[in-house]
C-alpha positions in Angstrom: 245.6 -93.5 48.4 247.7 -94.5 45.1 245.1 -95.6 43.3 242.6 -92.9 44.0 245.0 -90.4 43.1 246.2 -92.6 39.7 242.0 -92.5 39.1 242.2 -88.7 39.4 244.8 -88.2 37.7 243.3 -90.2 34.3 240.0 -88.7 34.7 241.9 -85.0 34.3 243.8 -86.6 31.6 240.6 -88.2 29.7 238.9 -84.5 30.5 241.8 -82.3 28.7 242.3 -84.8 25.7 238.5 -84.3 25.3 239.3 -80.3 25.5 241.6 -80.8 22.8 240.1 -82.6 21.0 237.1 -80.1 20.9 239.2 -77.2 20.4 240.8 -78.9 17.4 237.7 -79.5 16.0 236.2 -75.8 16.3 239.8 -74.5 15.0 239.3 -76.4 12.3 236.2 -75.6 11.1 237.0 -71.7 11.5 239.9 -72.0 9.4 237.5 -74.2 7.0 235.1 -70.8 6.8 238.1 -68.6 6.7 239.4 -69.8 3.6 235.8 -70.3 1.9 235.0 -66.5 2.7 238.4 -65.4 1.6 237.0 -66.7 -1.9 233.6 -64.1 -1.9 233.4 -60.6 -2.0 232.4 -60.6 2.1 236.0 -59.7 3.3 236.0 -56.1 1.0 232.4 -55.6 2.3 233.5 -55.9 5.8 236.2 -53.3 5.3 234.4 -51.0 3.0 231.6 -51.1 5.4 234.1 -49.6 7.9 235.1 -47.7 6.3 231.6 -45.7 4.5 229.3 -46.7 7.1 229.3 -43.3 9.4 230.3 -41.2 7.1 227.4 -38.3 6.2 227.1 -35.0 4.6 227.9 -32.2 6.5 229.2 -28.7 6.2 232.6 -27.5 4.7 235.3 -28.7 6.9 236.9 -26.5 9.0 239.5 -28.6 10.5 241.2 -32.1 8.7 242.2 -34.0 10.7 244.9 -37.0 10.1 245.3 -39.6 12.1 248.8 -41.2 12.2 249.3 -44.7 11.1 252.6 -46.6 10.8 256.0 -44.9 10.9 256.9 -42.8 8.3 257.8 -43.7 5.7 255.0 -46.5 5.8 252.4 -47.6 3.8 249.0 -46.4 5.9 251.5 -43.0 6.5 251.8 -42.2 3.1 248.2 -43.3 1.9 246.7 -41.2 4.5 248.7 -38.3 3.8 248.2 -38.2 -0.3 244.6 -38.5 0.9 245.1 -35.7 3.2 246.3 -33.5 0.2 243.8 -34.4 -2.3 241.0 -32.8 1.0 243.2 -29.8 1.7 243.3 -28.8 -2.2 239.5 -28.6 -2.3 239.0 -26.9 1.0 241.8 -24.7 1.0 240.9 -22.7 4.6 240.7 -25.8 6.4 243.7 -26.4 9.1 245.0 -29.7 8.8 245.7 -31.6 12.5 248.7 -34.3 12.4 247.8 -36.2 15.1 250.9 -38.9 15.9 252.7 -39.5 19.1 256.3 -38.2 18.5 259.0 -35.7 19.3 258.2 -32.3 17.5 261.7 -31.3 18.1 263.1 -34.3 16.2 263.2 -33.0 12.8 263.3 -36.7 11.4 260.2 -38.5 13.6 257.5 -39.4 11.9 255.1 -37.0 12.9 257.8 -34.5 11.3 258.4 -36.4 8.1 254.2 -36.3 8.2 254.2 -33.1 8.1 257.1 -32.6 5.4 255.3 -34.9 3.0 252.2 -32.5 3.3 254.6 -29.7 2.6 256.2 -31.8 -0.4 252.6 -32.1 -1.6 252.3 -27.9 -1.8 250.5 -27.8 1.5 251.2 -24.2 3.3 253.0 -25.0 6.6 251.2 -22.7 7.9 247.7 -24.7 7.8 249.6 -27.4 9.6 249.0 -28.1 13.1 250.9 -31.1 15.1 249.0 -32.9 17.6 251.8 -35.3 19.4 250.4 -36.3 22.8 247.6 -39.0 21.8 248.5 -42.6 21.7 245.3 -44.1 20.7 242.3 -42.9 19.1 240.4 -42.1 22.0 243.6 -40.3 23.5 243.7 -38.6 20.3 240.3 -37.3 20.2 240.7 -35.4 23.6 243.9 -34.0 22.7 242.6 -32.8 19.6 240.1 -31.4 21.9 242.4 -28.9 23.1 243.0 -27.6 19.8 239.4 -27.1 18.7 238.1 -25.7 21.3 234.1 -25.1 19.4 232.9 -28.5 19.0 230.5 -27.1 16.6 233.9 -26.5 14.2 233.3 -29.0 11.4 236.2 -31.4 11.1 236.7 -34.2 8.3 238.9 -37.3 9.6 241.2 -39.1 7.0 242.4 -42.8 8.1 242.7 -45.7 7.1 239.1 -47.4 6.2 238.9 -50.3 8.6 239.8 -47.2 11.1 237.3 -44.5 10.0 234.1 -46.1 12.2 235.9 -45.8 15.4 237.8 -42.8 14.6 234.3 -40.7 13.7 232.4 -42.3 16.7 235.3 -41.6 18.9 234.7 -38.2 18.1 231.4 -37.7 18.1 231.3 -39.4 21.4 232.7 -36.4 23.2 231.1 -33.7 21.5 231.8 -32.9 18.1 228.9 -32.4 16.1 230.3 -32.0 12.5 232.6 -35.1 11.9 232.8 -37.2 8.5 235.6 -38.5 7.2 237.4 -39.6 3.9 239.2 -43.2 4.1 241.9 -43.7 2.5 241.3 -46.7 0.1 244.0 -48.5 -1.6 243.6 -47.8 -5.6 243.8 -51.0 -7.9 245.3 -52.0 -10.7 243.7 -50.3 -14.0 245.2 -53.5 -16.2 244.7 -57.0 -16.1 247.7 -58.7 -14.4 247.7 -62.0 -16.6 250.2 -63.6 -18.7 250.7 -67.2 -20.3 252.7 -69.8 -18.3 253.9 -71.0 -21.5 255.3 -68.8 -23.1 257.4 -67.7 -19.9 258.7 -71.0 -19.9 260.8 -72.3 -16.7 260.5 -75.9 -15.3 257.7 -78.0 -14.1 255.4 -78.3 -17.2 252.7 -80.8 -14.6 252.3 -77.8 -12.5 248.6 -75.9 -13.0 249.2 -73.4 -15.0 247.9 -69.6 -12.8 248.4 -66.8 -15.8 244.9 -66.4 -16.2 243.6 -67.2 -12.3 244.0 -63.5 -10.6 242.2 -64.9 -8.3 244.5 -67.7 -6.9 247.9 -65.2 -7.3 246.2 -61.9 -5.3 242.7 -61.8 -4.2 242.6 -65.1 -2.2 245.3 -63.7 -0.2 243.8 -60.6 0.2 241.0 -60.9 1.2 242.5 -63.3 4.1 244.2 -60.0 4.8 241.0 -58.5 5.0 239.5 -60.5 7.7 242.4 -60.6 10.0 241.9 -56.9 9.5 238.2 -56.7 10.3 238.0 -59.2 13.3 240.8 -57.1 14.6 238.9 -54.1 14.3 235.0 -56.0 15.5 237.2 -56.3 18.7 238.3 -52.9 19.0 234.6 -51.5 18.6 234.2 -53.6 21.1 236.4 -52.7 23.3 236.1 -49.0 22.8 231.8 -49.7 23.2 232.2 -51.5 26.4 234.7 -48.7 27.8 232.0 -46.1 26.5 234.6 -43.8 24.7 232.5 -44.6 21.3 
């Protein structure tokens, strides 16, 4: 009986070792692919597609919907508000809806700070509506539907590029007929970040000079970030699709 159990255990261990080897090989191949892709323009093109593929010409927006990002102050929240203020200046009769869960009675809550940021940018507070109940994109769309009673009303969504496609599809799914968007792309430097390593002095002269290589210093790492964002958003789109939310 002991020999049978030992043989059975050994066979299980062999199967597990083979499985670990297969997983390790697959993980290694994926890691190499991720690194190779980071040296191409594909990661940026993926984010650009998410941000622009659902945009279309439409009527003048009656509502500007700012989808809440990170807590305030935060990178995604501030850049969305920057773009929202520009859109609000262009369409000065449109009302602005800020969608972010929070306590509107607390003047220091993130949703209230988003409102203050728009007011700092000379947006009339009478134009601003706060939607503080929705916990995700689908929920926010449903809550905004309670504010915008007419589904024929035209809206323009301001959100991060990677979030734009899911947002527009979510609003269209619940019946809004005229949905467009303004993706809040980050601006790029208008000057070259090139320097001469030798002029800066320092040690380790045997290290390679990187002053002229912005791809290694910046682009590679940014593209790695884009890949993670793209994969996450594609999984979110797949989940929303399976749930029938888009």
